[in-house]
N, C-alpha and C positions, 0 to 999 in steps of 0.2 A: 136744823138738825133736831132729830127726835131724841137721840140718846148718845151718850159717850161713855165707853167703858175702856179705860186705858187708851191705847192707840186705835181702838175700833170705834168708828162712827156709824150710826144708823140714821136713816132718813125716811120720812114719809114721802111717797111719790104719788102723783095723780095718774089717772088712766091715760091722759095725754102723754105724760112722760114715759109710761110703760110702752105706749104705742110707737114712739119714735126714738127710743134709746136702746143701744146694745149694751150688754154686760150686766144688766140688773138681775139676771137669773142666778147669780152666784156671788159670793163675797169676793172682793179683790181690791187691789190698789187703785186709787184714783188720783188725779191731779187737782189739787186745791190751791187757790190763791186768794188772798184777801181782796175785797172790792176796793176800788179807788174811792177815796173820800173826797167830798166836795172841796175844792180848793187845792187838791194835790196836783203836782205836775204830771201832765200826760206825756209819757215817754214811749209809747208803743201803739199797738193796734187797738181799735175799739171792739171789744167783745162784751157780750152780756152774760154768758154762761148758759144760754139756752141751747138745746139741741134741736137742729132743724131736720136732720135726717141721719140715717146710717149709711156710711160709705164702706167700700171694700179696698183693702190693701192689695195692689196688683204686684208691686215689687218693693223690696227693701234691700238695697244693694250697697256695698262699700263704694265710697267716692272719696278717696284719699283718707283723711282722718274722720271725715263725716260719713253720713249715709244718705243715699238718694231714696226718697219715699215717693212712690207712684200710687195714686189713689183714684178710684172711680166714685164720682158723686152721682146721685140719682139725676136723671135727665132733667127733671123739673127744676132743679137747683143749679144746673150747669151754667146758666146765664149770669149767675152771681159770682162766678169764679173768674178772676182776671189776672193776667201776668203782672207780677209785682204788687198785686193786691194781697189781702190777707184772708186766711181761712183758719178756723179753729178746729183742731183734731184732738179728740179726747180731752178737751179743756186747755189745750196748748195752742196759742196763736202762732201761726207760721206764715212766712212769705211764700207766695206762689211763684215758682220759677218758670214753669211752662204749662200751657193748657192745650189740649187736643180733644175737642168735643167734650165728652163727659169725664175725661181723664185729666189729671193734673199732677205736677211734680213739685216737690219741695226738698230742700237740702237741710238735713238735721246736723247741726254742729255738735261737737263732743259734749259741751255743757248741757245741751237739751237732752241728749241721749242719757246722760248720767243723772240729771236732776228731775226727770219725768219718767212716766211709764212707757214713753214712746220707744225707748231702746229695746223693748221686748216684742215689738211688732214683727209679724211675718206675713208673707203672701197668704191671702185668704182670710186674714183677720178682719173682723167687722169693727169699725170705729165710729164714734159719734162726731158729727160735723156741725159746725155753726158757720154759715156763710157770712160774707161781708155785710155788716150792719148798714153802712152808708148806701150800698147798692140796693138793698131792700127798700129803703126810704125814698131814694131817687126814683125807683120804678113806681112806687105808690103815688108819688107826687106827679110824675109824668102822666100816669094813667088817669089821674083825677082832673087834669087840665084839658 
Protein backbone atom coordinates (compact mmCIF):
# COMPACT_ATOMS: atom_id res chain seq x y z
CA UNK A 1 0.00 0.00 0.00
CA UNK A 2 1.38 3.39 -0.92
CA UNK A 3 -1.01 5.60 1.05
CA UNK A 4 -4.03 5.48 3.34
CA UNK A 5 -6.40 8.41 3.88
CA UNK A 6 -9.38 7.35 5.98
CA UNK A 7 -11.11 4.52 4.13
CA UNK A 8 -9.26 5.30 0.88
CA UNK A 9 -6.22 3.23 -0.03
CA UNK A 10 -3.77 4.06 -2.81
CA UNK A 11 -1.36 1.58 -4.38
CA UNK A 12 1.66 1.67 -6.64
CA UNK A 13 1.22 -0.66 -9.63
CA UNK A 14 3.61 -1.95 -12.25
CA UNK A 15 3.27 -1.89 -16.03
CA UNK A 16 2.53 -5.64 -15.85
CA UNK A 17 -0.39 -4.98 -13.48
CA UNK A 18 -1.77 -2.23 -15.69
CA UNK A 19 -1.56 -4.54 -18.70
CA UNK A 20 -3.63 -7.40 -17.27
CA UNK A 21 -6.03 -5.80 -14.79
CA UNK A 22 -9.44 -4.18 -15.26
CA UNK A 23 -10.75 -1.28 -13.19
CA UNK A 24 -7.53 0.59 -12.47
CA UNK A 25 -8.57 3.55 -14.59
CA UNK A 26 -10.88 4.92 -11.87
CA UNK A 27 -11.38 4.85 -8.12
CA UNK A 28 -13.66 2.14 -6.83
CA UNK A 29 -14.34 -0.53 -4.26
CA UNK A 30 -12.12 -3.61 -4.14
CA UNK A 31 -12.18 -6.90 -2.29
CA UNK A 32 -9.33 -7.16 0.23
CA UNK A 33 -8.53 -10.05 2.50
CA UNK A 34 -5.58 -10.61 4.81
CA UNK A 35 -3.02 -13.17 3.71
CA UNK A 36 -2.89 -16.53 5.38
CA UNK A 37 -0.07 -16.59 7.93
CA UNK A 38 2.34 -19.52 8.05
CA UNK A 39 0.82 -22.05 10.42
CA UNK A 40 -2.79 -20.88 9.95
CA UNK A 41 -5.41 -23.49 9.14
CA UNK A 42 -6.17 -23.70 5.42
CA UNK A 43 -9.92 -23.75 4.95
CA UNK A 44 -10.55 -22.74 1.36
CA UNK A 45 -9.08 -22.37 -2.10
CA UNK A 46 -5.44 -21.55 -2.76
CA UNK A 47 -5.18 -18.08 -4.30
CA UNK A 48 -2.27 -15.66 -4.54
CA UNK A 49 -3.97 -12.37 -5.31
CA UNK A 50 -2.31 -12.11 -8.74
CA UNK A 51 -4.40 -11.23 -11.79
CA UNK A 52 -3.87 -13.58 -14.73
CA UNK A 53 -6.26 -11.94 -17.16
CA UNK A 54 -9.46 -9.99 -17.61
CA UNK A 55 -12.70 -11.89 -18.21
CA UNK A 56 -16.18 -10.80 -19.25
CA UNK A 57 -19.48 -11.30 -17.43
CA UNK A 58 -21.89 -13.00 -19.84
CA UNK A 59 -24.82 -13.39 -17.44
CA UNK A 60 -25.70 -12.54 -13.84
CA UNK A 61 -29.11 -14.04 -13.14
CA UNK A 62 -31.23 -14.89 -10.09
CA UNK A 63 -31.03 -18.52 -8.98
CA UNK A 64 -33.26 -18.79 -5.94
CA UNK A 65 -31.68 -16.65 -3.21
CA UNK A 66 -28.35 -16.86 -5.02
CA UNK A 67 -27.13 -15.53 -8.37
CA UNK A 68 -25.74 -17.49 -11.32
CA UNK A 69 -22.60 -15.87 -12.68
CA UNK A 70 -21.52 -16.86 -16.19
CA UNK A 71 -18.10 -15.64 -17.32
CA UNK A 72 -15.82 -15.90 -20.35
CA UNK A 73 -12.14 -16.47 -19.68
CA UNK A 74 -9.53 -15.76 -22.38
CA UNK A 75 -8.96 -18.90 -24.50
CA UNK A 76 -5.32 -19.20 -23.37
CA UNK A 77 -6.44 -19.68 -19.76
CA UNK A 78 -9.53 -21.85 -20.35
CA UNK A 79 -7.52 -25.05 -19.79
CA UNK A 80 -7.02 -24.06 -16.13
CA UNK A 81 -10.75 -23.84 -15.37
CA UNK A 82 -12.29 -27.14 -14.24
CA UNK A 83 -15.67 -28.17 -12.87
CA UNK A 84 -15.55 -28.10 -9.04
CA UNK A 85 -12.18 -26.35 -9.24
CA UNK A 86 -11.62 -22.78 -8.14
CA UNK A 87 -11.22 -19.48 -9.90
CA UNK A 88 -10.75 -16.06 -8.35
CA UNK A 89 -12.99 -13.25 -9.67
CA UNK A 90 -12.10 -9.72 -8.59
CA UNK A 91 -10.23 -11.16 -5.62
CA UNK A 92 -13.03 -13.51 -4.52
CA UNK A 93 -12.41 -17.24 -4.76
CA UNK A 94 -15.34 -19.13 -6.28
CA UNK A 95 -16.12 -22.76 -7.04
CA UNK A 96 -16.70 -23.51 -10.73
CA UNK A 97 -20.02 -25.30 -11.32
CA UNK A 98 -19.95 -25.74 -15.11
CA UNK A 99 -17.45 -25.30 -17.92
CA UNK A 100 -18.21 -25.01 -21.64
CA UNK A 101 -15.12 -24.12 -23.68
CA UNK A 102 -14.02 -20.67 -22.52
CA UNK A 103 -17.22 -20.05 -20.56
CA UNK A 104 -17.83 -21.11 -16.99
CA UNK A 105 -20.50 -20.70 -14.32
CA UNK A 106 -20.41 -20.18 -10.58
CA UNK A 107 -23.18 -19.75 -8.04
CA UNK A 108 -22.90 -16.75 -5.70
CA UNK A 109 -24.55 -17.25 -2.31
CA UNK A 110 -26.21 -14.33 -0.48
CA UNK A 111 -23.24 -13.84 1.87
CA UNK A 112 -20.83 -13.44 -1.07
CA UNK A 113 -23.21 -11.00 -2.76
CA UNK A 114 -23.42 -8.85 0.40
CA UNK A 115 -19.82 -9.07 1.63
CA UNK A 116 -18.02 -8.45 -1.69
CA UNK A 117 -18.25 -6.21 -4.74
CA UNK A 118 -19.57 -9.11 -6.85
CA UNK A 119 -23.19 -8.24 -6.06
CA UNK A 120 -22.85 -5.23 -8.38
CA UNK A 121 -21.84 -7.19 -11.48
CA UNK A 122 -23.80 -7.00 -14.73
CA UNK A 123 -23.48 -8.55 -18.19
CA UNK A 124 -20.65 -6.92 -20.12
CA UNK A 125 -18.63 -6.08 -17.00
CA UNK A 126 -14.91 -6.77 -17.12
CA UNK A 127 -13.54 -8.71 -14.14
CA UNK A 128 -10.08 -9.67 -12.96
CA UNK A 129 -9.40 -13.40 -13.00
CA UNK A 130 -6.90 -15.62 -11.23
CA UNK A 131 -6.94 -19.23 -12.42
CA UNK A 132 -6.27 -22.28 -10.29
CA UNK A 133 -2.78 -22.18 -8.78
CA UNK A 134 -2.34 -25.95 -8.64
CA UNK A 135 -3.33 -26.37 -12.32
CA UNK A 136 -0.62 -23.91 -13.38
CA UNK A 137 2.08 -25.76 -11.44
CA UNK A 138 0.95 -29.18 -12.64
CA UNK A 139 1.11 -27.98 -16.26
CA UNK A 140 4.62 -26.59 -15.71
CA UNK A 141 5.87 -29.81 -14.12
CA UNK A 142 4.37 -32.01 -16.84
CA UNK A 143 5.89 -29.82 -19.56
CA UNK A 144 9.33 -30.04 -17.91
CA UNK A 145 9.33 -33.87 -17.77
